[in-house]
Each structure stands twice: as structure tokens, then as C-alpha cells.
C-alpha positions as CSV (number, residue, x, y, z in Angstrom):
1,M,61.3,-64.1,44.1
2,S,61.5,-60.9,41.6
3,E,64.7,-59.3,41.6
4,M,64.9,-55.6,42.1
5,K,66.4,-53.4,39.6
6,D,70.0,-52.2,40.5
7,I,69.0,-49.1,42.6
8,Q,72.3,-47.9,43.0
9,N,73.5,-48.0,39.2
10,E,70.2,-46.5,38.0
11,K,70.5,-43.0,36.6
12,P,66.8,-41.7,36.6
13,A,65.5,-38.6,34.9
14,R,64.2,-37.6,38.3
15,S,64.8,-37.7,41.8
16,R,63.1,-40.4,43.7
17,N,59.6,-39.5,45.3
18,F,59.2,-40.5,49.0
19,I,57.1,-43.4,48.1
20,E,59.8,-45.1,46.1
21,E,62.2,-44.4,49.0
22,I,60.0,-46.1,51.2
23,I,59.8,-49.0,48.9
24,E,63.5,-49.0,48.4
25,E,64.0,-49.2,52.1
26,D,61.5,-52.2,52.2
27,I,63.4,-54.3,49.6
28,R,66.6,-53.5,51.1
29,E,65.5,-54.8,54.5
30,G,63.6,-57.9,52.9
31,K,60.3,-56.9,53.9
32,N,57.6,-59.2,52.3
33,D,60.6,-61.1,50.8
34,S,61.5,-57.8,49.1
35,R,58.6,-58.1,46.6
36,V,56.2,-55.2,45.5
37,H,52.4,-55.7,45.1
38,T,50.3,-52.8,44.6
39,R,46.7,-52.3,43.6
40,F,44.3,-49.9,42.2
41,P,41.0,-50.2,44.0
42,P,38.1,-48.2,42.4
43,E,34.6,-48.1,43.7
44,P,32.3,-48.7,40.5
45,N,29.9,-45.9,41.3
46,G,31.2,-43.5,38.8
47,Y,33.4,-42.8,35.7
48,L,37.0,-42.3,36.5
49,H,38.8,-38.9,36.2
50,I,42.3,-37.2,35.7
51,G,43.1,-37.6,39.4
52,H,42.2,-41.5,39.2
53,A,44.6,-41.5,36.2
54,K,47.3,-40.0,38.3
55,S,46.7,-43.0,40.9
56,I,46.6,-45.6,38.1
57,C,50.0,-44.3,36.9
58,L,51.5,-44.5,40.2
59,N,50.5,-47.8,41.4
60,F,51.3,-49.5,37.9
61,G,54.5,-47.7,37.5
62,L,55.8,-48.5,40.8
63,A,55.1,-52.1,40.0
64,D,56.9,-52.2,36.9
65,K,59.8,-50.1,38.1
66,Y,60.7,-52.5,40.9
67,N,59.5,-55.9,39.1
68,G,56.3,-56.1,40.9
69,L,52.5,-56.8,40.3
70,T,49.4,-54.6,40.3
71,N,45.9,-55.9,41.0
72,L,42.7,-54.2,39.6
73,R,40.4,-54.5,42.2
74,F,36.7,-53.0,42.6
75,D,35.8,-52.3,45.9
76,D,32.1,-53.1,45.4
77,T,30.4,-52.9,48.7
78,N,27.6,-50.7,48.1
79,P,25.1,-52.1,45.4
80,V,22.8,-49.0,45.8
81,K,25.4,-46.6,43.7
82,E,27.4,-49.4,41.8
83,D,26.7,-50.6,38.3
84,V,28.3,-52.8,35.8
85,E,28.4,-49.9,33.4
86,Y,30.9,-48.2,35.5
87,V,32.9,-51.5,35.9
88,D,33.3,-51.8,32.1
89,S,34.2,-48.0,31.8
90,I,36.9,-48.2,34.3
91,M,38.6,-51.3,32.6
92,E,38.5,-49.7,29.3
93,D,40.1,-46.6,30.7
94,V,43.0,-48.6,32.6
95,R,43.5,-50.3,29.4
96,W,43.7,-47.2,27.4
97,L,46.1,-45.6,29.6
98,G,48.4,-48.3,28.6
99,F,48.4,-50.7,31.8
100,D,47.4,-54.5,32.1
101,W,46.4,-56.1,35.3
102,G,46.9,-59.7,33.6
103,D,44.7,-62.3,35.4
104,R,45.0,-60.0,38.7
105,L,41.3,-58.8,38.3
106,Y,39.4,-58.9,41.6
107,Y,36.2,-57.7,43.4
108,A,35.8,-57.0,47.3
109,S,32.5,-59.1,46.5
110,D,35.0,-62.1,45.9
111,Y,35.7,-62.0,49.6
112,F,32.2,-61.4,51.1
113,G,32.4,-65.0,52.9
114,Q,35.8,-64.3,54.4
115,L,35.0,-60.9,55.3
116,Y,32.0,-62.0,57.2
117,E,34.2,-64.5,59.0
118,Y,36.5,-61.7,59.9
119,A,33.8,-60.1,61.6
120,V,33.0,-62.9,63.4
121,I,36.2,-63.0,65.0
122,L,36.0,-59.5,65.8
123,I,32.5,-60.1,67.6
124,K,34.0,-63.3,69.4
125,K,36.8,-61.1,70.9
126,G,34.3,-58.6,72.1
127,K,35.8,-56.3,69.6
128,A,32.4,-55.8,67.6
129,Y,28.7,-55.5,68.5
130,I,25.4,-55.4,67.2
131,C,23.7,-51.8,67.5
132,D,20.0,-51.2,67.0
133,M,20.2,-47.5,67.1
134,P,19.2,-45.6,63.8
135,A,21.9,-43.9,61.7
136,E,21.0,-40.4,62.8
137,E,21.2,-41.1,66.4
138,I,24.6,-42.9,65.8
139,S,25.9,-39.6,63.9
140,A,24.6,-37.8,66.8
141,T,26.1,-39.5,69.6
142,R,29.9,-39.8,67.8
143,G,30.6,-36.1,69.6
144,T,32.6,-33.8,68.2
145,P,36.7,-33.4,67.5
146,T,36.7,-31.7,71.2
147,R,34.0,-33.4,72.8
148,P,33.8,-37.3,73.5
149,G,30.9,-39.5,72.0
150,K,28.4,-41.3,73.9
151,E,28.6,-45.1,74.0
152,S,25.8,-47.2,72.5
153,P,23.1,-48.7,74.9
154,Y,23.9,-51.9,73.3
155,R,27.6,-51.8,73.4
156,N,27.9,-54.3,76.1
157,R,25.7,-57.1,74.6
158,T,27.1,-60.5,75.0
159,V,29.1,-62.2,72.6
160,E,26.6,-65.0,72.1
161,E,23.8,-62.2,71.7
162,N,26.0,-60.4,69.1
163,L,26.6,-63.6,67.1
164,D,23.0,-64.6,67.1
165,L,22.0,-61.1,65.9
166,F,24.8,-61.0,63.3
167,G,23.7,-64.3,61.7
168,R,20.1,-63.5,61.6
169,M,21.0,-60.1,60.0
170,R,23.0,-62.3,57.4
171,A,20.0,-64.5,57.0
172,G,17.6,-61.5,56.2
173,E,15.7,-61.2,59.3
174,F,15.7,-57.4,59.8
175,P,14.6,-54.6,57.5
176,D,17.3,-52.2,56.2
177,G,18.5,-49.6,58.6
178,T,17.6,-51.2,61.8
179,R,20.9,-52.9,63.0
180,V,24.5,-52.5,62.2
181,L,27.5,-54.1,63.5
182,R,30.0,-51.5,65.0
183,A,33.2,-52.2,66.0
184,K,34.1,-51.6,69.8
185,I,37.2,-49.1,70.0
186,D,36.9,-45.8,71.8
187,M,34.2,-43.3,71.8
188,S,36.4,-40.6,73.2
189,S,39.3,-41.1,70.7
190,P,40.4,-37.8,69.0
191,N,40.2,-39.5,65.8
192,M,36.4,-39.4,65.0
193,H,36.9,-42.5,62.8
194,M,37.8,-44.7,65.7
195,R,34.7,-44.1,67.6
196,D,32.9,-47.3,67.3
197,P,32.7,-47.1,63.5
198,I,30.0,-49.3,61.4
199,L,31.4,-52.3,59.8
200,Y,28.3,-53.9,58.3
201,R,25.1,-52.4,57.4
202,I,21.9,-54.1,56.0
203,L,21.0,-53.6,52.4
204,H,18.3,-55.6,50.9
205,T,19.5,-54.6,47.2
206,N,20.4,-56.7,44.2
207,H,24.3,-56.7,43.9
208,H,25.6,-56.5,40.2
209,R,27.9,-59.7,40.7
210,T,26.4,-61.2,43.9
211,G,22.7,-61.1,43.1
212,D,20.7,-61.5,46.1
213,A,23.1,-63.7,47.8
214,W,23.8,-61.0,50.4
215,C,21.6,-58.6,52.3
216,I,24.5,-57.2,54.5
217,Y,27.5,-55.5,53.3
218,P,30.9,-54.5,54.7
219,M,31.5,-50.6,55.1
220,Y,34.4,-49.6,52.7
221,D,36.7,-48.9,55.7
222,F,36.1,-52.6,56.8
223,A,36.5,-54.1,53.4
224,H,39.3,-52.1,52.0
225,G,41.9,-52.9,54.3
226,E,41.0,-56.8,54.6
227,S,40.9,-57.1,50.7
228,D,44.4,-55.5,50.8
229,S,45.4,-58.2,53.3
230,I,43.8,-61.1,51.2
231,E,45.7,-60.1,48.2
232,R,48.9,-59.9,49.9
233,I,49.3,-56.4,48.9
234,T,52.9,-54.9,50.1
235,H,52.2,-51.2,49.5
236,S,48.5,-50.0,49.9
237,I,48.6,-46.4,48.2
238,C,46.0,-43.9,49.1
239,T,45.3,-40.6,48.8
240,L,45.8,-38.1,51.9
241,E,42.2,-38.2,52.7
242,F,42.9,-41.7,53.9
243,E,45.2,-40.9,56.4
244,V,43.1,-40.3,59.3
245,H,41.4,-43.8,58.2
246,R,44.8,-45.7,58.8
247,P,44.7,-46.0,62.4
248,L,41.4,-47.8,61.9
249,Y,42.9,-49.9,59.1
250,D,45.9,-51.1,61.3
251,W,43.4,-51.7,64.3
252,L,41.3,-54.2,62.0
253,I,44.3,-55.8,60.6
254,R,45.7,-56.0,64.1
255,E,42.7,-57.5,65.8
256,I,41.7,-60.1,63.2
257,D,45.3,-60.9,63.3
258,I,46.1,-61.2,59.5
259,Y,48.8,-60.3,57.0
260,A,49.4,-56.4,57.4
261,P,50.2,-54.3,54.2
262,R,51.7,-50.9,54.4
263,Q,49.3,-48.1,53.8
264,I,51.0,-44.9,52.4
265,E,49.3,-41.8,51.7
266,F,49.8,-39.2,49.0
267,A,48.5,-35.8,47.8
268,R,45.3,-36.2,45.6
269,L,45.4,-34.5,42.2
270,N,43.8,-30.9,42.5
271,L,43.5,-29.3,38.9
272,S,42.8,-25.8,38.2
273,Y,39.4,-24.7,36.3
274,T,38.0,-27.8,37.2
275,V,36.3,-30.0,40.1
276,M,37.3,-33.5,40.8
277,S,34.3,-34.5,42.9
278,K,32.3,-37.3,41.8
279,R,29.1,-35.9,43.3
280,K,29.9,-32.6,41.4
281,L,30.8,-34.3,38.3
282,L,27.4,-36.3,38.4
283,E,25.4,-32.9,39.2
284,L,26.8,-31.5,36.0
285,V,25.8,-34.7,34.0
286,K,22.2,-35.0,35.6
287,E,21.4,-31.4,35.5
288,K,22.8,-31.3,31.6
289,Y,25.4,-28.5,32.3
290,V,27.4,-31.0,30.2
291,Q,26.6,-33.8,27.6
292,G,27.1,-36.8,29.4
293,W,30.1,-38.3,31.2
294,D,32.6,-38.0,28.0
295,D,31.7,-34.8,27.5
296,P,35.1,-33.3,26.3
297,R,35.0,-30.5,28.6
298,M,34.8,-32.9,31.6
299,P,38.1,-34.1,33.5
300,T,36.8,-37.7,33.2
301,I,39.4,-40.2,31.5
302,C,36.7,-40.8,28.9
303,G,35.8,-37.4,28.5
304,L,39.9,-36.7,27.8
305,R,39.9,-39.3,25.5
306,R,37.1,-38.1,23.6
307,R,38.4,-34.6,23.6
308,G,41.4,-35.9,21.7
309,Y,44.1,-36.2,24.8
310,T,46.5,-39.3,24.2
311,P,47.6,-41.8,26.8
312,E,51.1,-40.7,26.5
313,S,50.5,-37.0,27.3
314,I,48.6,-38.1,30.5
315,R,51.2,-40.5,31.5
316,N,53.8,-37.9,31.1
317,F,51.7,-35.2,33.0
318,A,51.6,-37.6,35.8
319,D,55.1,-38.2,35.8
320,I,55.8,-34.5,35.4
321,I,53.5,-33.3,38.4
322,G,55.4,-36.3,40.5
323,V,54.1,-37.4,44.0
324,A,53.6,-34.9,47.0
325,K,53.1,-35.3,50.6
326,R,50.6,-32.3,51.0
327,D,47.8,-31.2,48.7
328,N,48.5,-28.6,46.3
329,M,46.5,-27.2,43.0
330,I,48.2,-28.0,39.7
331,D,47.7,-25.6,36.9
332,V,45.8,-27.2,33.9
333,S,48.0,-25.5,31.8
334,L,50.7,-28.1,32.4
335,L,48.3,-30.9,31.5
336,E,47.6,-28.6,28.0
337,F,51.2,-28.2,27.6
338,C,51.6,-32.1,27.9
339,I,49.0,-33.1,25.2
340,R,50.5,-30.0,22.8
341,E,54.0,-31.5,23.3
342,D,52.5,-35.2,22.1
343,L,50.6,-34.2,19.2
344,N,53.2,-31.7,17.8
345,K,55.0,-34.8,17.2
346,Q,52.4,-37.1,16.0
347,A,49.7,-35.2,14.3
348,N,49.5,-34.6,10.7
349,R,49.1,-31.0,9.7
350,V,46.0,-29.6,7.5
351,M,45.0,-26.5,6.5
352,G,41.7,-25.2,7.6
353,V,39.3,-22.1,8.3
354,L,37.1,-21.5,10.8
355,N,35.8,-17.8,10.2
356,P,36.2,-17.4,6.6
357,V,36.6,-14.3,4.5
358,K,37.0,-14.8,0.6
359,V,40.2,-13.9,-1.0
360,I,40.1,-13.6,-5.0
361,I,43.6,-13.5,-6.8
362,D,42.7,-11.1,-9.8
363,N,45.6,-12.0,-12.1
364,Y,45.3,-15.7,-11.4
365,P,44.0,-17.7,-14.4
366,E,40.4,-18.5,-14.4
367,R,39.9,-22.3,-13.7
368,Q,43.5,-23.1,-13.4
369,V,44.1,-25.5,-10.2
370,E,47.8,-26.2,-9.1
371,E,49.0,-28.8,-6.3
372,M,50.9,-27.3,-3.9
373,E,53.0,-29.2,-1.9
374,A,53.2,-29.1,1.9
375,A,54.9,-30.9,4.8
376,V,52.5,-33.9,6.2
377,N,54.4,-33.2,9.6
378,P,57.3,-31.1,9.7
379,E,58.4,-32.7,13.2
380,N,58.7,-35.9,11.2
381,P,60.2,-36.0,7.7
382,E,59.5,-39.5,7.2
383,A,55.7,-38.7,6.9
384,G,56.3,-37.1,3.6
385,T,54.2,-34.5,1.7
386,R,50.7,-34.0,0.8
387,K,49.1,-32.0,-2.0
388,V,46.8,-28.9,-1.4
389,P,44.9,-27.7,-4.2
390,F,45.5,-24.0,-5.0
391,S,42.8,-21.7,-7.3
392,K,42.0,-18.3,-8.1
393,E,39.3,-18.2,-5.2
394,L,40.5,-18.9,-1.5
395,Y,39.5,-18.6,2.2
396,I,41.4,-17.1,4.6
397,E,40.6,-16.4,8.5
398,R,38.8,-12.9,8.8
399,E,41.1,-12.0,11.6
400,D,43.9,-12.1,9.4
401,F,42.7,-9.2,7.5
402,M,42.4,-5.6,8.8
403,E,41.6,-2.5,6.6
404,D,43.3,-0.1,9.2
405,P,45.7,-2.4,10.9
406,P,47.8,-1.4,14.1
407,N,51.6,-1.2,14.3
408,K,53.1,-4.8,14.2
409,F,49.9,-6.3,12.8
410,F,51.8,-8.7,10.1
411,R,49.1,-10.0,8.2
412,L,47.1,-9.0,5.3
413,A,45.9,-5.3,4.8
414,P,45.6,-2.9,1.9
415,G,48.6,-2.5,-0.1
416,R,50.5,-5.0,1.9
417,E,51.9,-8.6,1.0
418,V,51.9,-11.8,3.0
419,R,53.1,-15.2,2.0
420,L,50.2,-18.0,1.7
421,R,51.6,-21.1,3.4
422,A,53.6,-23.4,0.6
423,A,52.1,-21.4,-2.2
424,Y,52.7,-17.6,-3.4
425,I,53.0,-14.3,-2.0
426,I,49.8,-12.2,-2.5
427,K,49.3,-8.5,-2.2
428,C,46.0,-6.8,-1.1
429,E,44.4,-4.5,-3.7
430,S,41.1,-3.9,-2.8
431,V,37.9,-5.2,-0.9
432,E,34.3,-5.6,-1.5
433,K,31.7,-4.7,1.5
434,D,28.1,-5.4,2.2
435,P,26.4,-2.4,1.5
436,V,24.0,-3.1,4.2
437,T,26.3,-4.1,7.2
438,N,29.6,-2.6,5.7
439,E,31.0,-6.3,6.5
440,I,34.0,-7.2,4.0
441,T,32.6,-9.7,1.7
442,A,35.8,-10.4,-0.5
443,I,39.5,-9.4,-0.8
444,H,41.0,-8.6,-4.0
445,C,44.7,-9.6,-4.4
446,Y,47.4,-9.9,-7.0
447,Y,50.1,-12.9,-6.8
448,D,53.6,-12.9,-7.9
449,V,54.0,-16.1,-9.8
450,N,57.8,-16.2,-9.1
451,T,57.4,-16.7,-5.3
452,K,56.1,-20.3,-5.5
453,S,58.8,-23.0,-4.2
454,G,61.4,-23.7,-7.1
455,M,60.8,-20.3,-8.6
456,P,63.4,-17.4,-8.9
457,D,61.7,-15.3,-6.0
458,S,60.5,-18.2,-3.8
459,N,62.9,-17.2,-0.9
460,R,61.7,-13.5,-0.9
461,K,60.9,-12.3,2.6
462,V,57.6,-11.1,3.8
463,K,56.6,-10.5,7.4
464,G,53.5,-12.7,7.5
465,T,52.4,-16.0,6.4
466,L,48.8,-17.2,6.4
467,H,47.0,-20.4,5.9
468,W,44.4,-20.9,3.5
469,V,41.8,-23.3,1.7
470,S,40.9,-23.3,-1.9
471,A,37.0,-22.2,-1.9
472,S,36.0,-24.6,-4.6
473,H,37.9,-27.5,-2.9
474,A,37.2,-27.0,0.7
475,V,35.6,-29.6,2.8
476,E,32.9,-28.0,5.1
477,V,33.0,-29.9,8.5
478,D,31.4,-28.9,12.3
479,V,33.8,-27.7,14.6
480,R,33.4,-27.6,18.3
481,L,35.7,-25.4,20.2
482,Y,36.3,-26.6,23.6
483,D,37.5,-24.2,26.3
484,R,37.8,-24.6,30.1
485,L,34.7,-25.6,31.9
486,F,34.9,-22.9,34.7
487,V,36.4,-19.2,34.4
488,V,37.9,-19.2,37.8
489,P,40.9,-21.3,38.7
490,D,39.2,-23.0,42.0
491,P,35.5,-23.5,41.6
492,D,35.3,-25.7,44.5
493,N,35.9,-22.5,47.0
494,A,33.1,-20.5,46.2
495,E,32.4,-17.1,47.5
496,E,29.3,-16.7,50.2
497,G,26.1,-17.6,48.4
498,K,27.4,-19.1,45.4
499,N,28.2,-22.9,44.5
500,F,30.6,-24.0,42.1
501,K,28.0,-24.2,39.0
502,D,28.0,-20.2,39.2
503,Y,31.6,-20.1,37.9
504,L,30.8,-22.2,34.8
505,N,32.2,-21.0,31.7
506,P,29.3,-19.9,29.2
507,D,31.9,-19.9,26.5
508,S,33.3,-23.6,27.3
509,L,31.5,-24.8,23.8
510,T,31.3,-22.7,20.6
511,E,30.2,-24.7,17.6
512,V,31.2,-23.4,14.0
513,K,31.4,-24.5,10.4
514,G,35.0,-25.1,9.4
515,Y,36.7,-25.3,5.6
516,L,39.4,-27.7,5.4
517,E,41.7,-28.9,2.7
518,P,40.4,-32.1,0.9
519,S,43.1,-34.3,2.2
520,I,40.9,-34.7,5.3
521,R,37.9,-36.1,3.5
522,D,38.5,-39.7,4.4
523,A,39.6,-38.9,8.3
524,K,38.6,-41.4,10.6
525,I,37.1,-41.2,14.0
526,G,39.8,-40.6,16.7
527,E,42.3,-39.4,14.2
528,K,44.0,-36.1,15.3
529,Y,45.4,-33.3,13.2
530,Q,47.1,-29.9,13.8
531,F,44.9,-27.3,11.8
532,E,47.9,-25.1,11.0
533,R,47.8,-21.9,13.2
534,L,44.7,-22.7,14.9
535,G,45.2,-25.6,17.1
536,Y,45.0,-29.4,17.6
537,F,41.6,-31.3,16.6
538,V,40.3,-34.7,16.6
539,V,37.5,-36.4,14.8
540,D,34.5,-36.8,17.0
541,K,32.5,-39.8,17.4
542,D,29.3,-38.0,16.1
543,S,30.8,-38.0,12.6
544,K,29.2,-39.9,9.9
545,A,30.2,-40.9,6.3
546,K,29.7,-37.6,4.7
547,S,29.6,-35.2,7.6
548,L,32.8,-34.9,9.6
549,V,32.6,-33.6,13.2
550,F,35.9,-32.2,15.1
551,N,36.9,-31.4,18.5
552,R,39.4,-29.0,19.3
553,V,41.8,-30.7,21.7
554,V,43.8,-27.5,22.7
555,P,44.7,-24.3,20.9
556,L,48.3,-23.9,19.9
557,R,49.2,-21.5,22.6
558,D,47.7,-21.0,26.0
559,S,45.5,-18.0,25.5
560,W,44.4,-18.1,29.2
561,A,47.9,-17.2,30.5
562,R,47.7,-14.1,28.4
563,I,44.1,-13.3,29.8
564,E,45.5,-14.0,33.4
565,G,48.6,-11.8,32.9
566,Q,46.3,-8.8,32.2
567,K,44.1,-8.9,35.2
């Protein structure tokens, strides 16, 4: 038996949540021989999202804290919606987040034979019956929360007749939808889930693991708790929407008379400026509002991974938001804060310009090129320095220059000085303009040769520091500027006459050309960088040998906070 960590002597960074308190009480009382065994039970009918990540971190994290085990179990009871593609993606996501289920990979389909026998037990006890009513009629006779349901005319079939019909269902004698197995509980129960719920239905559909071996499949509510029992799960941790299902969970365990896990519900993750419904995410994919499940604007784990989020940042986010008993909305800016904190420590710095205007240093020697020394990552001195070429013609950001600047504009303007990062102080002398559009095409400057690092005036102070790239050395790349997918915090709660898609952000993706320092030339897919003063970026999988594509992970600051503050 695994020994529990010394609870009294621990000094955790945060207070224990209510699930930890329950587990620790169970351990002290010796329940389940003081062992802790959790499970993460996804349905393989879609891609996992950030809400699932919270559940993954919780289940695996609890087992790790209390020296327990965690199973990965696919609740694959609906072959109509399931696919091995989803199975593979889920395993990849769990591994990427940093968790390992060891040899404890299971499927509800592993237990189809045992689940069938459990159903037979219920029939023999007079607790389940075969109903011939079509699904629409079953739904119509359930009643309402304030009005009792109507009993099925087939409810009082004999045990022998029910066993015969269930066996013939199993043998494939009946078409889809003609018969179901229902629990016999209470059609007047205030809990709608206890009004003779369906336990088995007929589906003549190929299953991704069992093929055509079965043509009847258990409902999720039946397979879920019984699978937990078979695996000897101690704490079955579910989101709050399953709280009303718990009486059925307990009833089935009790009537079949098998080992009883303890079900505990916690609040699901609701994240602002996004949607978490699999159905809604599927709509966005199928209707091509996004470019697939791994579109970097999606809240899917594969989308966040492609966006440039790190597993460490997501695990930290899950830890910060904690575990609540009631639903609430978490601001997406907290998730963005977590990735900024992580990438600030690990992302190498480069200089790049996304909206360039040319700077010509008139007093800089023609054809001269210097190599300026800049830190690879100021947060990590051991990372060393990098060489950045400097020449007569540079690019700076167009927004870093104004002809007629307002007060407190500390960037470049006529007659003003700024420092170029890791290089010289320059002063604007004049500008060139397009005679038709009047757009500035070049800024002419003079540089102070004594202000380079190591020179006499290297510490001379000016108020502005700008990033730059040498025009002749810059590497041209494609840059995708991703932003929040929706323009309102809660797109699920649409105004009357609208739906969630009416709130999609038309500026959630902007594509531009970028010009980066040449050190970026050998960047590999998945590598992350801070473009100085611009944000964090990752090399996208669409990159080719001579054509790099960067996704913006997140800006350096939360621009949405400023926008919302102005409302």
C-alpha cells in the first residue's frame, strides 16, 4: 500500500482545495486502504480543449500528490461519433501536458462483456426492462421537472421476456431505434435522470475497436460509473453538470452490488472570449470560421500548442485558478499572463520589424557593417550574447516615428534623439515622402559614434529606445498576428436573435510580412522567440526551408485591458 505524504508537515504554496480535503479525510479514515486512484475519462468524439486540460492536471496532479495512480480511459460507447483520430490526439495532448498513465490505458469497450452482464443482473432483479417506444415518445413521456412522467406500457414485462428480448437485441435481430433497455426507477422522481433512463440502445455501427462484435451499446451514464468500479477508482472526479447524474451513478452501483467509487464534482472551466462546447467548436471548424482543430485561435490543446503555449504555462494556469464548487468565468488574460511569464524566462530575443519604414544614417560610412552585441535572453545570463549586423540603412517600426508628436511621445521625431537597441543614439534630421500619397518613405538621421557600448558617451541618457534591423541583412518572414476569437467576454450568452458566431472577431487573424535579424534564419518549427518590444512568437508548422512562418503567441502586454478600461 502506498504511503501518504506527511500531510501535517507539508508547507504547500496554496491552501488545499475541497477535493484535497475530501481525499485527505478518506486517507485518514483508511477508506479504500488509504489509496488514491483517479482517472481521466474523455469521450473520443472530438479534440480536447483548455477545460479538459484543467481536468487532466487535476486528476494526474491529485494522484501525484498522494502517491496514487491515474488511468487514462476512453469512454468509447458511441461509435457513431467516435474516431481513432480523436483517440490519438487525446493521448498526444495528455503526454504533451507532461503526464504519463503508464500501463493504465483502458477503454469502456474493454468492458462491454462485463457491462452486458451487469445489465442482465438488473433485468433479473426486476430493475430494468425492454421498452419498444421510439425515442421521441420516450422523451415526451418523461414529463417536466414539475410534472411526473408517464410509465411505459412495456414497463411491467416479465423478467423472462426482458431477458429474451435483451438477448435478441444483442444477437442483432432488431433494427436501430426499435428497442432500448431502460432502468426501472421512478417516473415521478424530481430528478429527471432517474425517470427510467435508457441504459442500452441498438446501433448497427462499426466500432473503432470492437468492429462488428456488438450491435448494442451502453449509454454513457451506465458505462461511466461501472467502468470506474471495474477499475477500482477511489475518487471519480467530474464537472458540475454531472452532479444531477450522481443519484443514478449511485443507484446503478448499489443495485448491481459492486465496488463503489466516490464521485466528486467541481466547477468546469469557463474562459472569457471563447466557447468550450464541442458542438460549437465543431461548427467553427466545419463552417470554416477557423482553419481546423489546431487553428491557433481555438481553445483546443492542439490549437494552444500550435499557437506557442507551453505545457508549463497551462499547468501553472490550472494551479492558479484552482478548484471551485460553483461555476464562474475566468478571464483569458490570466492564461495570457501565464504564457508571458513562462516565455519571458525561456524565449530567446530577436529584433524584428512588422510595419517597416526605412532609416538612413547619413553620416554612417557606406558599405560599413558592424556586429552589435545583444543579450540572447536578459532573464538568463548563461544564454550569452548574439551578433546583430548594423549598417547605414535600417528598418524601424512605422509607429515609432511621428512628424508632429504629442506630449509624452518618446520615440523618434524631427530633431529628437533615440537610442537604437544595443547600438547608437541617432537624431532625426529630415524625411522623404511619396509625392502622391504623402506617406513617409525614408527618415534621414545622424548617429553619435561615441554612444556605442564601450565608447565615451555610451551611458548618455535619452528617453526612447527602439528596436531595428539592418535593411540589407533582414530575413523576410510571414507573420500571423492572432488575437482573441470573439469580441465579447461571454459569446455563449448571445442577445436575442443572435448566436455565438455573431460575435466572432473579424481581426482575430492579420497576416503581415516581417523583417527579422539574420540570427533567425535557422529557426526550427516550434521554437519560440520574443520579438523585442512586439511580443512572443513561435515558428509555425507551415514553415519551409527558405520560408519561415511565425505565429504571435501573445503580445508583451494585455492590450484588451486598456480597451476595456476605456469603455
